N, C-alpha and C positions, 0 to 999 in steps of 0.2 A: 571456425573462429568466431568469438563473441563479437556481435555487431553493436556499436554504440552510436547514438545520435546526440550531438552536443548542440543545443540551441541557445544562443546568446547574441545580443546586438553589439557587444563589445568584442571587437576583432582580436585584441590583445589577449583577452581571457580565453577566447576560443582557441587561439594558436597555442597557448601554453597547455591547456587541458588536452588538446589534440596530441601535442608532442608527448606528454606523459602517458596518455592512453595508448598511443601506438607503441611506445617503448615497453608498455606492459603487455603488449600482444593483442590489443583490441583492434578491430577494423572500425574506422571512424568516418561518419558523415557529419556535416555541419549545417546549421541553418542560422540566418541572421535576424529573423523575426518570427513571430508566432505563426503567421499564415504559412510561411515557408516550412516551419517545423511540422505543422499538421499535414502539409502536402507530402513531405518526406516520409512521415509515418504511414500515410495511406499508400505510398508507392513502394515501400520496401519493408522487409521483416527485420526489426531490430530486437535485441535482447535486453537493452536498458537505455534509458533516456536521461540526460542531464539537461534540465529545463530552467532557464532564467525566468524570473517573474516579470521584471519590467522590460518588456519588449514592445516595439512598434507593431501596428496593425492588429495584433491580438496578444494580450498578455498571457503570461505563463499559467495563471489560474484558469483562464478560459480554455487554453490548450489542454491542460490536465483534465478538466471536466469532459471535454470532447473525447479525448483518448480513453478515459475511464468508462465512457458509455459503450465502448466497443472492445476494450482490451484490459487485461490485468498486467501488462508489461510493467516492470519496475521503473518508477519515476523518482529521481532525486531532484528536488527543486533548489535552485541557487539564487540568492537574492541579497541585496544590501539592506533589506528591511528586516530588522531584528525584533520588532514588536511582537508581543505574545499573540495578539489576535491574528497577525499574518501567519505565524507558525501554525496556529490552530486551524486557520482556514486552509492552509496547504495540506495538512494532514487530513482534515475533514473532507476534502474533495478527492482524497485517494492517493496522495503522495506517499512514498515509502520512506523518505527521509527529507530533511530540510537543512541546507547548508547556508550559513550566513557569510557574506563577504566582509572583510578580506579573509581569504582562506589559503591554506597550503595545498598546492596541487597534489602533493603526496597524500594528504589527508583525504582529499576527494577520492583518489584512487582506492584508498583503504576503505572508505565508505561504500564504494562500488563493489569491492570484493566481498564486504560483509553482507550486503543485500543479496548478491548472487549466491553466496554460501548458504544463506538462510533459505533461498528459493530451492537450491539443490537438495538440502536436507529435507525440506518439506516434501519435495517431489518423490524422493526415495521412500520416505515414510508412507506417503499416500499410495504409492504403487504397491508397496508391500502389504498394506492393510486391505485395500480394495473393498471398502465397506459402505453400507448405507445405514443411516440412523434415522429413526422416526420418533416423533412425539405428537400424538393426535394427528392433525392434518399437516404438520411440518415434516418435510422429508429432506435430508441432506445426503448427497451422494458424492463420495470422494472419487469414484471412477470417472464420472462425467464432470466433476467439480461444479455441480449445480445444486441449488436449493429451491424448493417449491413449498408454497403454503396455500392450502385449500385449492390445490390444482393450478395455482398461479406461479409461474416462474419468477423468482426473486433475483434481480440483477446484482448479485453480491460480487465484490472484488475478491481476489484470492485470499487476502489477509482477513477480510470480513468473514469469509466462509471458514477459514481455519479457526478464527476466534469463536464462531458459533459452534463448530464441531467440538472444540475443547470444552466449552461450557456445557454442552449437552452431554458429552461423555462423562463429565463429572457432576451430573445433575444433582442438585442439593448441596453441593460443596461450594464454599466461599473461596474464590480465588483472589488473592491480593493483586494489586496492579503490578508489583514487582514480579510475582510468579508468572503473570500473563506476558509481561515484557520478556522475561527470560526464556519462556517456552516458545513464544511466537516470533520475537525479534532477535533473540540471542543475547547472551551476557555482554557481548561487545557493543551492543547498540547504545548510542549516546543520547537518545531521546529519553524523556521522562514519563511520569504518570499521565500527562496530558495526551500523550500518544494513544494510550489505551482508552482514555475518556473520549477522545475524538472518534475512534473507531467504534466504540460502544454506541455513541450518539448516532452515528450514521447507520449502524446495523439496526438499531431500534427503529429509526425513522423508516427504513425500508420494510421491516417486518410488520410495523404497526399500521401499514396501509390496509391490512386485512385482520379481522378480529381473531384473537387466539386466547380465549378465556381459560384454556386448559393449562397454560404455562406463561411465564414471564421471565425476562432477563432483569433480575432484581439488583438494585444497588444495596450493598451491605455497608452501611455507613462506618467509616473508620477502617474498613478492610479493603473492599473491592467490589466484585460482582459474582452473581451465581445464577445458574439456570434453575428456576424453581417451578416444579409442577404443582398446579393447584389441587388441593385435597378434594 
């Protein structure tokens, strides 16, 4: 049974999401603040987390950052803050989706199913391929789901590694943001181009910690991005 952690300091929201999730067949645990959510994550094995941003003791952004330093578990952030910079920040620190209050509990469950479907499709594809791809000192391995550069392990999230693999596989090809969204997030994903931009920004920041003059993730203005090998 799929295990879900719901973290929100609003008891009414927790109750209704728990009711809908259990009706959909999920096993649910709850947390009333950020510290409790992090403690629950460390003590149990969950398949997905619904994480409120504005919580006492430790906000959702801080919890997400801490979880992302150890795990690629899907995280859906839930918040009343709809400003663009908050959405971008949530995606930039590794959230898989961002849901703004007020929301329909049925919609939240649909988003959960969409994220888990994408995860399942990617896992099946990766298991079938079982490949390693290299470019100079960059090595990406789908068997171990790890990437290294100049012998240093790069702590990429699952989505970041999928994005890097896709760009490397099509090296020299310009991918539009819509193409990347469709292939990595699925046609039913409701996020926009900024989702791709946020992941590219985070991916570059991690890779750029080590010199790589042989290649670059290049912005193709008006189109999207490409993995370009230096002549």
